C-alpha positions, 0 to 999 in steps of 0.5 A: 158185573162182568162183560165180555165183548167180542170184535173182529167178525165179518165177511171173508172169502174162502181161504181168507183170514180173520182175527177175533178179539174178546175183552172182559170188563167190570169187576174181574175175577181170576179166570181159569180159562177163556175161549171161543165157541161157535154156533152155525145156523141150525146147529148146536153151539160147539167148542172152538178153542180154549186157553188156560191161565197158564197158556195150555190150549185145546182146539176142536179137531175141525180147526186144528192147524188153522186157528190159533188162540192166544191171550192178550197183553191184559189177562182179561183179553183173548184172541182167535186168529183164523186162517184158511177159512172154510164155508163151514166156519160160518157161524156166530162166535162167542167168547167165554170165560170161566172163573177159578174156584168152586163153584165156577161161573161161566160168562158169555159174550153176545157173539160176533158173526163170521161169514165165509163166502165161496 
């Protein structure tokens, strides 16, 4: 069983920074990519950033230039550095990991809340 556990959320003022972390545990398969989604109140869950096993990254347009996704020293960890936070970044942030191979399996964490106050 694979578990993803997020940490690092909290309350921050507009313009501030936070760093989210996600660690996978259990019987770990090889992940093709790991990433972050977020869901704001009343909105659908949306992609924030992903990073592949070879380090390729992709970001939502709304966070480009402000957020940076990176892999940890352990392949099963991923971080999201968030700078210049805006009120519209307020959401629950979910870590996700997708396995290699066919069919793929997607794992989700339980989420960590980020609140940006003005």
